[in-house]
C-alpha positions in Angstrom: 79.5 62.0 130.1 81.9 59.3 131.3 80.1 56.1 132.4 80.7 55.0 135.9 81.2 51.3 136.5 79.5 49.8 139.5 82.9 49.3 141.1 83.6 53.0 140.7 80.3 53.8 142.3 80.9 51.4 145.1 84.4 52.8 145.8 83.0 56.3 146.0 80.2 55.2 148.3 82.7 53.3 150.5 84.8 56.5 150.7 81.8 58.7 151.6 80.7 56.2 154.3 84.2 56.1 155.8 84.5 59.9 155.7 81.1 60.3 157.5 82.1 57.7 160.1 85.5 59.4 160.7 84.0 63.0 160.6 80.4 62.9 161.7 78.3 65.9 160.6 76.0 67.7 163.0 72.3 67.2 162.3 72.3 63.7 160.9 73.8 60.2 161.0 74.1 57.8 158.0 75.0 54.2 157.5 74.2 51.1 155.4 70.8 49.6 155.7 72.3 46.2 155.1 76.1 45.9 155.4 76.2 43.8 152.2 74.6 46.6 150.1 76.5 49.8 149.5 73.7 51.2 147.4 71.1 51.5 150.2 71.6 53.7 153.2 69.6 54.6 156.2 69.8 58.3 157.3 68.5 59.8 160.5 67.9 63.5 160.3 67.7 65.4 163.5 65.0 68.1 163.2 66.9 71.4 162.9 66.8 73.9 165.8 64.4 76.8 165.6 62.2 75.0 163.1 58.9 73.2 163.4 60.8 69.9 163.1 63.1 70.6 166.1 63.4 67.6 168.4 62.4 65.1 165.8 64.4 62.1 164.6 63.4 61.4 161.0 64.5 58.3 159.2 65.0 58.1 155.5 66.2 55.5 153.0 68.7 56.8 150.4 69.0 54.5 147.3 71.9 55.0 144.9 71.8 54.1 141.3 74.6 51.8 139.9 75.9 54.8 137.8 76.3 57.1 140.9 77.6 59.8 140.9 76.4 60.5 137.3 72.8 60.1 138.5 71.3 61.2 141.8 70.1 58.9 144.6 66.5 58.8 145.6 65.6 59.7 149.2 62.4 58.6 150.9 61.4 59.3 154.5 60.2 56.2 156.3 59.2 58.3 159.3 56.0 60.2 159.0 56.7 63.6 157.4 54.4 66.5 156.7 56.2 69.0 154.4 55.4 70.8 151.1 58.5 69.2 149.5 57.9 65.6 150.5 55.4 63.5 148.6 52.8 61.7 150.7 54.7 58.5 150.2 57.8 60.1 151.8 59.9 60.8 148.6 61.9 64.0 148.9 61.5 66.5 146.1 64.4 68.9 146.0 66.3 70.3 142.9 69.6 68.6 143.6 67.9 65.2 143.5 66.6 65.8 140.0 68.4 64.3 137.0 71.1 66.6 135.6 70.5 68.9 132.7 67.6 71.2 131.8 64.3 70.9 133.6 61.7 69.7 131.1 59.1 71.8 133.0 61.2 75.0 133.1 61.1 75.4 136.9 64.7 74.8 137.7 68.0 75.9 136.2 70.4 73.1 135.2 72.8 74.5 137.8 70.2 73.8 140.6 69.9 70.1 139.6 72.0 67.1 140.3 75.8 67.3 139.6 78.3 64.5 140.3 80.1 66.6 142.8 77.2 66.2 145.3 77.9 63.8 148.2 75.8 62.1 150.8 76.7 65.0 153.2 75.7 67.7 150.7 72.4 65.9 149.9 71.4 65.5 153.6 72.4 69.1 154.4 70.1 70.2 151.5 67.3 68.2 153.0 67.9 69.7 156.4 67.8 73.2 154.8 64.5 72.2 153.0 63.0 71.4 156.4 64.0 74.8 157.6 62.5 76.7 154.7 59.9 74.9 152.6 59.4 75.8 148.9 55.7 76.0 148.4 56.1 77.3 144.8 56.4 73.8 143.3 55.2 71.5 146.0 55.4 67.7 146.0 52.6 67.7 148.6 50.0 70.2 147.5 47.9 69.7 150.6 50.8 70.5 152.9 51.8 73.5 150.8 48.3 74.9 150.9 48.1 74.4 154.7 51.6 76.0 155.1 50.3 79.1 153.2 46.8 79.4 154.5 46.5 77.6 157.8 49.9 77.9 159.5 48.5 76.8 163.0 47.1 73.6 161.5 50.4 73.0 159.7 52.3 73.5 163.0 50.1 71.0 164.8 50.5 68.4 162.1 54.3 68.7 162.1 54.3 68.6 166.0 52.5 65.2 165.7 55.2 64.0 163.3 57.9 65.1 165.7 56.2 63.4 168.6 55.8 60.2 166.7 59.4 60.2 165.6 60.5 60.5 169.2 58.3 57.6 170.2 60.0 55.4 167.5 63.4 55.8 169.2 
């Protein structure tokens, strides 16, 4: 695999930021957390329509490694989030954010994992899709997955609280 110099990574991130500013995508906004650091972005995801998260405004930090796009960024919600695929500390757990190659645990195909063609846009759209349809087969938050499966009303109430809190933070 070709190594990516930090300048290549920063050029790619600058390009993706410029593209998102010129052509905003429905459902989220993204920008630099600190204008002097291209490797740390703040993303606001608007809870998707017709989901339990509808009406929410959820903030997340996206941190890019210096060898981006050969390695995936990490994404962590800073807004309160209750979801089977979000760790209690806010880290997002979806296949495309997992290191490229074969899954040591055998849950994912290599084709489902990180590839350098992913962009900020494709990552965030995958997270929005995750909000719409949780995967409770390999949960990051076991308690949320159990509640999703067994106590759907309680799960709805807990998510409603997250949505309300996200609106109060505006």
